[in-house]
N, C-alpha and C positions, 0 to 999 in steps of 0.2 A: 065709256068703255076703254080697254087698253088701247084700242085703235086710236082713240082721240089723244091719249097721252103720246103715242108714237108719232101722230101727225103734228102735234104741237112741238115736238123736238126737245121737250124739257127733260134732259138726261137725268138730273137729280131726282125728278119725280118718277121717272121710269125706273131708276135704280131702287128707290124706296118701294115702289110697287113690286118689282121683281123679287125683292128680299122677302116680302110677304108671301108672294106666290110660291117661291121655291121652298120656303119654310113649310108651308101648308102641304105642298105636294110631297116633299121629302118625308114628312111625318106619315102622310096617308099611304105612300108607297111602302115604306119600311114596316109600317104597322100591319099591312094587309098583304104583304108579298107572299106568294106561293108559286111553286112550279106546278103548271097544270097543262094538260093536253089542250092544244089550240081549239079542238072541237068544243071545249067547254067555255071558251072565251067569247067576248063580243066580236063578231066576225064581219060586221057590215063594211067597215072601211078597208079591210085588208083581205082576209081569206075568201070572203064571198065574192069579191071583185075579181080575184084571180081564178076562181073555180070555173069549170066548164059551165057555160051559160051565164056567166057573170058579166060584169061591166067590160072587162078586157075583151071578151068575145064579142060583146055588143059593139064595141068601138072598132075592133081591129080584125076580127075573123074574116077571112076571104077578102080583105081590103088591102090595096097597095097604094103607095103615095111616094112622092119624090122628095129628097133632101138635097138641096143645091143641084137639082137636076139629075140626081142619081136615084134610081128606084131603090126603095128602102131594103128590098131583099138582095140587091146587089151590094149594098154597103158592107155586108159581112166579108166581102172579098176585096175590100179596099184597105189600104194602110190609112188609118185615121190618126191625125195629129191635132190635138186640142191644146192650144197655148204652149206648144213645144213638147207635150207629153204624148207618148205613143199610147194609143187606145184602140179598142176594137168594138164595133157595135154589130152584133149578130141579132137582128130584130126577132126573127122567128125562134131562135134559141132562148132569148130572154123571155118571150111569151110562154114557151114550153117550160122553162125553169120555174116561172111563177105559178103556172098551173100545177106543176108537180109539187112545189112548195105548199100550195093550198091544201094538199092531201096529207102532208107530213104530220104525223101525230107525236113527234118529239116534244116532250113537255117544255114549255117556255116560262120565263119569269113573268108573272102577272101581278096586278094589284087592282084594287077598287079605285077607279078614277072616272072622270067625266068622259074621257075618250077622244074628244075633239077640241083641244085647248087652243082655239084660234083667238085672235084679238077682238073678234066680235062676240065671242062667247065668255069673255071675262070682263066683269064690271069693275068700275072704280067708284067707291072703295072696293077692295078685293071681294068679289063674289063670283061664283061660278054658276052659269046657267046653260040651258039647252042640254037636256039629259037624254037625247035620243040614243046616244051610244054609250051611256053610262053603265057601269057594271064592272065586271072583271075583264080588264084590258091588258094586252101585252105591253109590258113596260117600255120596250124599245119602240113599239108603235106610237106610244104617247110622246116619246122623245123625238122621233122622226117627224111627227105631225107638227109639233110646236115649232121646231127649228126650220123645217121646210116652209111652212106657212108664213112664219114671221119674216123669214129672209127673202123668199122668192115669190110667194103667191099674194100675200095679204096686201102688200104695198103696190103691187103692179098688176099681175095677171087677173086676179079675181075682180078688182074694180073695173078693169078694162073690159072684161067679158060679161060681167054681171053688175052693171052700174046701178040697177034698181035697188040692190041690197044696201047701198051706201047713201041713200038720199038723206039720212039723218046725220051724216058725217061728211059734208061737202068738201072739207079740206083734203079728204082722201084724194080727190081728183087733181089737186094741185101738186100732190106728191108723186103721182104716177110716173111722170117722165124721170124723176130723180131716182126711182127704183127700177128703171127699165134696163134690160140687157143692152149692151153696146157691142156691135160687131165691128172689129177693126179691120179684119182682112179675111178673105176666103180664097183659096186656091184649089181648083179642081184639075187634076191631071188624069184624064180618062185612060190614056194609053198606059201610064204607069200605075193606074189604079191607086191614086193617092188623093186624099182630101185633107187639106190643112186649113184649120180655122183658128183665128185669134179673136177671142171675145171676152168681155168682162161683164159680170152680173154681181153687183154688190148692193146690199141695201143701204139706206141712209144711216147716219150715225146712231140715231135713237134705236132703230131696229137692230143694228149691230150690237149695241150695248145690251139690249134685252136678251139676245141670243147668247151673248158671252156670259151674262149672269146666269142664265138658265143652264148653260153647259157646265160652267164651273161649280155652281152651287146646288144643282140638282142632278144632272146626268152623271157627272163623275163620282160624286160621293155615293149615290144610290147604286150605280153599277159596281163600284168598288166593294161595297158591302154585300151585294147579292151575287155577283158573278165575276170576281176579280180575275179569275183564271181564263175567262172567256173574252175573246176579242170583240169589242163593241162594234168595230168597223164591219166585221162579218155578220154580226147579229142584226145590225140595222138594215142591211142591204135590201132584203125583200120588202120591208116596210117602206123604205125610202123610195124604192123603185115604183111601188104602187102609188105613192103620193105623186111621183113625177108623171107617170102615164095613166094613172087610174082616176084622176080628178077630172081633167079635161081631155078631150080627144085630140091628141097632138097632130093627127092627120088633117085636122080641120083648122089648125091655127095658121096665122100668117107666117111666111118663111122665117122671119127673124125670131119669132117666139118658138116655133118648132125647133129651130136650130139650137136655141138656148136650152130648151128642155132635153133634147136628145144629147147635147153635150154633157149635161148634168147626169143623164142616165148612163152615158159611157163612163163617166168618172165613177159613179156608184158601182158599176159592174167590174171595174178594173181590179186586178189582183192586189194592187197596192193602194186601194181606196183608203183615204184618210178623211173620215167624217168630220173631224174637228177642223181640218183645213177647209173643207167645203163650207161648213156652217159658219165658221168664224172669220174666214177670209173671203168668202164668196167664190164664184167661178172666176179664176184669174190665172 
């Protein structure tokens, strides 16, 4: 699997594999690209999770939790500083935004893809399997999924929380600590309503190389041809947000992992969000 290549850290082999992957996906996306109403697309990983009664409701409706000792609903009234950048995290507004987005019928760029391009769904030599979400998928959803999973979930959070899925790739567990978020400092000022956090979350070199190749050789050329006038940073936001909070229940994670995911969510929701910076540089 691609997972094994990434665990081995053989960057030339990763580069060769990503060249095959991006070439295949680029052809498939450009050959099948159509603007379509989201209601006609595969909705399982995104729209269905955000819709009323979906996974976000199951995880978070009528539930409160604390971040660094601050109730999540109070965090909206705090000045939030992440790695020196001014951010804001209005939890209920984000959930409402995603629920509203799930009903938006504005046509989206779509293509016929596998839909869930994780490192355990891609074989070596290049073969795609697990077609549960195959069909006509949102192009930016495909982008968000690969980049987020490869950089933040696949090497750390997924094996940590679901170790049974990796019994055939034991080296994965040797890499977990190398792919983990690192919290450098937290400062909570309750009187001044200010939360300042310095943390780093970057993948190992092989994973970084894979994301860089994917972004440069697939994301950018496909988006330029399909939607050059549209801001990919804005287009990817709801899909990335749903990858961040719609895979695992962040309220049930340990404090360090919760903080790392919510910091990424705050970045994603910022007006000046830069997807390329997050995916290619990690959270820094």
